[in-house]
N, C-alpha and C positions, 0 to 999 in steps of 0.2 A: 151510350156509355163510352167515354173516351178510353182508349187502350194505349199501352206503352210497351215497347220492346224490352226484353230482359235477356241478359247474357249470363250463363253459368258455366263453370268449368267442371268437367266430368272426365274421369278416366276413359280413354279411348275404348277399352274392352267393355266397360260397363255401358257406355253409350251404344255401342254396336248391339249388345244384348238387349238393351231397353228398346232400341229402334225395332229390332226383330220381334220382340214380344208385343209391342204396340201394333205392329203390322199383323201379327197373328190374331190379336184381339179385334182387328178391324177398325182401329182408331188411330188418330194422329198423336204424335208425341205432345203437340201443343194442347190437345184436348185433355190428355192425361195430366199434364202439369197444371193446367188451369183448374181442373176439378180438385186436385190436391191442394193448391194454394187457397182456393175458396173455402174448402173444408177447414183448413188450418185457421184461417182468419175468423170464420164463423164460430168455431168451437174453442178457439184459443188453445188448441192442443193438436198433437199429431192424431189423425182420425183412425188410426189402426194400431194394433199391437206390433211392436218391433221385436222380431224373434229370428233365431237362426233356422228354424224349421219352416216348411211351407205353411202358410197361414191362410185359413179360409176367410178371415176378415179381409185380407188384402185381395184375395180372389173375388170376394163379393163386391168390393169396391170396383175392381177392374171390370167385373161383369156388368155392373151398373153403368160404368163409363162406356163400355162397348154398346150396350143397349141404347144409351142416350145418343152416342155418336152415330150409330147406324140408323136410328129412327129420326134423328134430328129433332128431338122433342125438347123444346126450350122450357116446357112446363114441368119438368122433373124437379121435384122439390128436395131440399136438403133433408126434410123429414123422411122422405121415401128412402133416401140414401142411408140415413141414420138407422132406419128400421132394418134394412138389409144388413148393415154392419152388426146391429144388435143380434139378429138371427144367426149370422155367421159366428159371432163370438160365443153364443150359446151352444151352437153345434160343436165348436172347438172345445169348449169346456166339457161337454158330454163325451166327446171322443177321447179326451185326455182321461176322464174318469173311467171310461170303459177299458182303456189301455192299462191304467193302474190296477183295475180290478183283475184283468187277465194276468198281470204280473204277480199279483198276490195269489191267485189260484194256481199258478204254475210253480210258485216258490215252495 
């Protein structure tokens, strides 16, 4: 498969933070961006919920990226990634429901 180089502009601070996070996850910035781009093209949508709070969906995707990058498994399917994202979204919905229930109980 032919590849091409891509240049993007990112705030210096954000880039430093992203580089550090990718390093903590044990993956390259290139791997993270490639998985994201492939997911967007395949689903024709952003493959996670965009929110101001920490999101388990994003973490699940990053965990899958980490696993793929570390094990060098080219056989990881988008269906497997989708399943992880689905599970993370369900966990997030359940967590939000529990938090709302706690708020109602303490009110």
